[in-house]
Structure formats: structure tokens, C-alpha cells
C-alpha positions in Angstrom: 9.9 26.7 9.8 11.4 24.5 7.1 14.9 24.3 6.1 14.1 24.1 2.4 11.9 26.5 0.5 11.5 24.2 -2.6 12.0 20.6 -3.6 15.4 19.4 -3.8 15.8 17.2 -6.9 18.6 14.6 -7.1 21.5 16.0 -9.3 21.4 13.0 -11.5 17.6 12.9 -11.9 16.4 12.3 -15.4 14.0 10.1 -17.3 14.0 6.9 -15.3 13.1 4.7 -18.2 16.2 5.6 -20.1 18.5 4.0 -17.5 22.3 4.8 -17.3 23.9 6.3 -20.4 25.8 3.7 -22.4 24.2 0.7 -20.6 21.0 -1.1 -20.2 19.3 -2.2 -17.0 18.0 -5.8 -16.5 15.4 -4.3 -14.1 13.3 -1.0 -14.6 14.5 1.9 -12.5 12.3 2.7 -9.4 11.7 6.5 -9.0 11.8 7.5 -5.3 10.7 10.7 -3.6 12.0 11.2 -0.1 9.9 13.3 2.3 11.7 13.9 5.5 12.1 17.0 7.8 15.5 15.9 8.9 18.3 16.6 6.4 20.6 13.9 8.0 18.0 11.2 7.1 17.7 12.6 3.6 21.6 12.4 3.2 21.8 9.0 4.7 19.0 7.5 2.4 20.6 9.2 -0.7 23.9 7.5 0.1 22.1 4.1 0.6 20.2 4.4 -2.8 23.1 5.8 -4.7 24.8 2.5 -5.1 21.7 0.7 -6.4 21.5 1.0 -10.1 17.8 0.3 -10.1 16.9 3.0 -7.8 16.7 6.7 -8.5 16.0 9.7 -6.2 13.9 12.1 -8.3 13.1 14.6 -5.5 13.4 15.2 -1.9 11.3 17.5 0.3 11.0 18.4 4.0 7.3 19.1 4.3 3.9 17.8 3.3 3.1 21.1 1.6 6.3 21.0 -0.6 5.6 17.3 -1.3 2.1 18.1 -2.7 3.7 20.8 -4.9 6.4 18.3 -6.0 4.3 15.3 -6.9 2.9 16.8 -10.3 6.4 17.9 -11.2 8.3 14.7 -10.5 6.5 11.4 -11.3 7.5 8.6 -9.1 6.9 5.1 -8.2 7.7 5.0 -4.4 7.4 7.7 -1.7 9.6 7.1 1.5 7.7 9.4 4.0 8.8 10.4 7.5 5.9 9.4 9.9 6.3 12.6 11.9 5.2 14.6 8.9 1.7 13.2 9.2 1.4 14.7 12.7 -0.4 11.4 14.0 -3.1 11.7 11.1 -3.9 9.5 8.3 -5.9 12.0 6.2 -2.6 13.2 4.4 -2.2 9.9 2.8 -5.5 10.3 0.8 -4.5 13.8 -0.3 -1.2 12.3 -1.6 -2.8 9.5 -3.4 -5.4 11.8 -5.1 -2.4 13.8 -6.6 -0.5 10.5 -7.5 -2.9 7.5 -7.6 -0.2 5.1 -8.6 2.3 6.2 -5.9 3.2 3.5 -3.4 3.9 4.9 0.0 6.3 3.7 2.7 6.0 5.4 6.2 9.1 5.6 8.3 7.7 5.6 11.9 9.5 6.3 15.1 6.8 4.4 17.2 4.1 1.9 16.1 0.5 2.6 17.4 -2.1 0.0 16.8 -4.9 2.4 15.7 -2.7 4.5 13.6 -1.0 1.6 12.0 -4.4 0.0 11.0 -5.7 3.4 9.7 -2.6 4.0 7.6 -2.7 0.6 5.8 -6.4 1.1 5.2 -5.7 4.5 3.7 -3.3 2.9 1.2 0.0 2.9 2.7 2.0 -0.1 1.4 4.6 -0.5 4.2 5.5 1.0 7.7 9.1 0.6 8.6 11.1 1.9 11.7 13.4 4.9 11.3 16.3 2.4 12.5 15.8 0.1 9.5 19.0 -1.3 8.1 20.1 -0.2 4.7 19.7 -3.7 3.2 16.1 -4.1 4.5 15.3 -0.6 3.2 16.4 -1.4 -0.2 14.5 -4.7 -0.1 11.4 -3.0 1.1 11.5 -0.3 -1.7 11.9 -3.0 -4.4 9.0 -5.3 -3.0 6.7 -2.4 -2.7 7.7 -0.9 -6.2 6.4 -4.2 -7.8 3.1 -4.1 -5.9 3.8 -6.1 -2.7 2.9 -5.1 0.9 5.5 -4.7 3.5 3.9 -5.7 6.8 5.2 -7.3 9.9 3.4 -10.0 11.9 2.4 -7.6 14.7 0.8 -5.2 12.2 -0.9 -8.2 10.4 -2.5 -9.2 13.8 -3.5 -5.6 14.5 -5.2 -5.3 11.1 -6.9 -8.7 11.4 -8.3 -8.0 14.8 -9.4 -4.5 13.9 -11.4 -5.8 10.9 -12.7 -8.9 12.7 -14.2 -6.7 15.4 -15.8 -4.4 12.9 -17.0 -7.3 10.8 -18.7 -8.9 13.8 -20.9 -5.8 14.1 -21.8 -5.4 10.6 -24.7 -7.7 10.2 -26.4 -10.7 11.8 -25.9 -13.9 10.0 -29.6 -14.6 9.8 -29.9 -11.5 7.7 -27.2 -12.4 5.2 -28.3 -11.5 1.6 -28.4 -14.0 -1.1 -25.3 -14.2 -3.3 -25.0 -15.5 -6.8 -22.8 -18.4 -7.6 -20.4 -16.0 -9.4 -20.2 -13.7 -6.3 -19.6 -16.7 -4.0 -16.8 -17.8 -6.4 -15.2 -14.4 -6.2 -15.5 -14.3 -2.4 -13.9 -17.9 -2.2 -10.9 -16.5 -4.3 -10.5 -13.4 -2.2 -10.4 -15.4 1.0 -7.7 -17.6 -0.5 -5.7 -14.5 -1.0 -5.9 -14.2 -4.8 -5.6 -10.8 -6.5 -8.2 -9.4 -8.9 -6.0 -10.3 -12.0 -5.8 -13.9 -10.7 -9.4 -14.2 -10.0 -10.3 -12.7 -13.5 -8.0 -15.3 -15.2 -9.6 -18.2 -13.2 -13.2 -17.2 -13.9 -12.4 -16.4 -17.6 -13.3 -12.7 -17.4 -11.6 -9.3 -17.1 -10.3 -7.6 -14.1 -12.8 -4.7 -14.6 -15.6 -7.2 -14.4 -14.2 -8.5 -11.1 -14.1 -4.9 -9.7 -17.7 -4.5 -10.7 -18.8 -7.8 -9.0 -16.9 -6.6 -5.9 -18.7 -3.3 -5.7 -22.1 -5.1 -5.8 -20.8 -7.6 -3.2 -19.9 -4.7 -1.0 -23.3 -3.2 -1.2 -25.0 -6.5 -0.5 -23.0 -7.3 2.6 -22.7 -3.8 3.8 -18.9 -3.7 3.9 -16.7 -0.8 2.5 -13.6 -2.5 1.2 -11.8 -5.7 0.5 -10.5 -6.0 4.0 -13.9 -5.9 5.5 -15.2 -8.4 2.9 -12.4 -10.9 3.9 -13.1 -10.6 7.6 -16.8 -10.5 7.3 -16.7 -13.8 5.3 -14.5 -15.4 7.8 -16.6 -14.3 10.6 -20.0 -15.6 9.2 -18.4 -18.6 7.5 -19.8 -17.8 4.2 -17.5 -20.3 2.8 -15.7 -23.4 4.5 -12.6 -23.3 2.4 -9.2 -21.9 3.3 -6.8 -21.9 6.2 -5.5 -19.5 8.7 -2.5 -18.9 6.4 -5.0 -18.1 3.5 -6.7 -15.6 5.8 -3.4 -13.8 6.6 -2.5 -13.8 2.8 -6.0 -12.3 2.0 -5.4 -9.5 4.5 -1.9 -8.8 2.9 -3.3 -8.9 -0.6 -6.3 -6.7 0.5 -4.1 -4.1 1.8 -2.6 -3.7 -1.6 -5.9 -3.9 -3.5 -8.1 -1.9 -1.3 -6.6 1.4 -2.4 -7.4 0.5 -6.1 -11.2 0.1 -5.6 
């Protein structure tokens, strides 16, 4: 049973781009949807966000079914999602992103499980935070994710790296590596240095769409499925000899944000 039969919109919800009446915002307003089965958490988060001029709650729901009905009605930038609503599964993330491809998802988890954490990031989640997160860190997390960054702690980065490194080691034998063109190698080198598609396109004097097209060809050649697998494959097989451990971690964090786009 649910305590709410329909989405509960914020009383002050309105066109986020208009800002407050009679004033102008230095920063664009971040539209947030809260999906949480516990009313006390929704009330608490509303109070936290209410004092921030650049964050606006556009809707709040208490179930995944209500969330899916709400997404087409309330365009938003960030979704703060109770982890328990997922029921230990990651598939609902793909369903949510099909309805709202540009939505950035933050999962509030009561416990962190290695396999589930890795799968959530791979599915397109931009951040995983504890239910006990402090108000100031919650605000910081929402703002960073709203502008396209990934919120990931050191433990989760390690889990992701190890999961993909294990997978990459089994993908293919180095002696069977396919031949890569100079342009493809240049793109790979940029990725393992932690550069985003837009930065790679600028460096190589082309468009972001061309880079995406090249990446699909590279994936096919190397037998990987996404940017994360590509980064770990290249590190494992030493396709290039540039970059540091810090670059590797940066490439993982960037890939977590870019993978959902490709």
C-alpha cells in the first residue's frame, strides 16, 4: 500500500526558468523530483531545499509506478530516489531514463553493496549517497550532479575499477588485438586521460557527434560495450603508455557520466 495515490507537487512549483518573481537568479534553477516511500524523508528534504534559491522541488512521489506517471508531467533536472524503491534491482533505472533521458539520478542507499553499486553506476546513476547524508552535502551533491558531474566516493571508484578490470581481462587476448587507426588511438588516449567527448572533439578539431561515431567503431573492434570497459581494456592491454593512476580514476569518473549518453 502507498500513502499517496498521486504525485505531490511542490506548492510553489512553476516554470523553473522564470526564477523568483521580481528578482533574477545568478544561477539557473535546478528542478528536483523526490521519490521516497517515507513521508518524513520527503518533508525533511523539502525543508533542506526550501532555503536554497537555485533548487526547486517540482514533484514528490512515494513509489516507482507514481514516479513513472509523474515524469512526463513534471520535467526535472535531478531525481533523488530512495534506494529501497528499487528493490535491490537496477533495471528500473533504465526505465526511468527511457522516460526522461536527460534526468540525472541520485540514489539514497541505506547500505552499500559492491555488485549493486557497480551496476547502478553502469545503468546511468550519477551519484549514490547514504540516507544519513548531511544537509550541506546533499545540497552540494545535487548542484554538482545537476551540472553533469558524478558523485562517487573512493570505495565505489575502487569497486567500479576492479569490476571492469576483471571483465576487461577476459574480453580478448592481447595477441588478437585488432588494428586501430591513428584517429582511433588518439581518441582512446584522450579517454584514458579522463577527457570528455566535447574536450576530445575540440582537441581533434571535429564535432562531438563524430567522436561518438568513432567510439562506436572502437567498441565494436575491441569487443567492449561502453566507455568504462574501453578505459579498463586499454589500461589492461597497455594499448597506450601515457597517463597516470590519477588519470585512470578520472577516466572512470568521466565514463560514469558519459556512458549513459552513448
